N, C-alpha and C positions, 0 to 999 in steps of 0.2 A: 543171760548167758552169753549173748553175742558181744555185749560191752566188755565182759571179762576177757573173752578171747582177743578182742582188739587191744585191750590194755596189756595183756600178756605178750602179744606179738610186738607191740611198741617197746615194751621193756626189753625183750630179747634183742630187738634190732639196736636199741640204744647201747646195750652192753657190747654187742658185736662191733659197732662203730667206735666205741671208746677203746676197745682192745686194738683195733686196727690203727687208731691214732697213736696209741702208745708204741705200737710196733714200728711206726714210721719215725718216731723220735728217738734217735740213738742216744746212748749214754756217752757224754763227753767227759774226758778226764784231762785236767791241766795240772802239771807239776810246776811249782814256783820255786824260786831260789830262797825265798823267805816266807814265813807264814803271814797272811794278811792280818790287818788289825781286827777285822770282823769275820765271823764265821759264815755269814751270808752276804753275797755280793751280787749285784744285778749288773750284767753286762750283755750287750747285744740282745736286749729284751728277754734275757734268760736269767733265772735265779741259780746261782752257783752256791753249793754248800761246801765249805772248806773245813778240813781238819788238818792242822799243821800245814805242810806245804802242798797238800793234795786237795784239789777242788773238783767236784763232780757236778754234772747238770744234765738234764734232759732238754736238749735244744732242738728247735725246729729249723735252724739255719745249717748251712754247710760248714765243713771244716775249712776255714780260710784265715789268711793273715789278718784281714780286717777284723774278724770276730776275735781273734787272739789279741790284737792291739787294744780292743775295748776292755778286755780282761786285765791287761797290763795297766791301762789307765785307771781302772777302778780299784785295783788291788795295790798299786804302787810297787809291785814286785816284778822281777823279770821271769818270763816263762822259760822253762827248760824242756818241756814236752807238752804237746797239745793235740788232741784229736779223739777219734773213736777207735774201737778195735779194728775197724775196716780201713781207716784213713788217718794217718798221723802227719803232722807238718814235718817237712824235711828240715835239715840243719839250716839251710839257706832261708827257708820260710820263717823259722824260729828267730833267726837273726833279724830279719825284716820286721817281724812282730815286735821285737824288743827295741826297734829303732836304730839298729846298727847299720 
């Protein structure tokens, strides 16, 4: 019976830690000027799922011009918006992201 309790406790803790990890990984959204050739793109160690000109990802990095540039390189498209619900790149940062 003690082994069962230990296993149950370990399972409960694992689920709790997994939920906390997901809560820390915000959903990023990037809007591109053209749809990328592939629906899945890897940029900044993050898998982006794209439908049309909109790409979304669960990323562990911060919203930054550097991360945005990686997405531009991988998709070959210009970014028109990039960020999370809490933090979006400014117009100046988007311009730098696109190499302007």
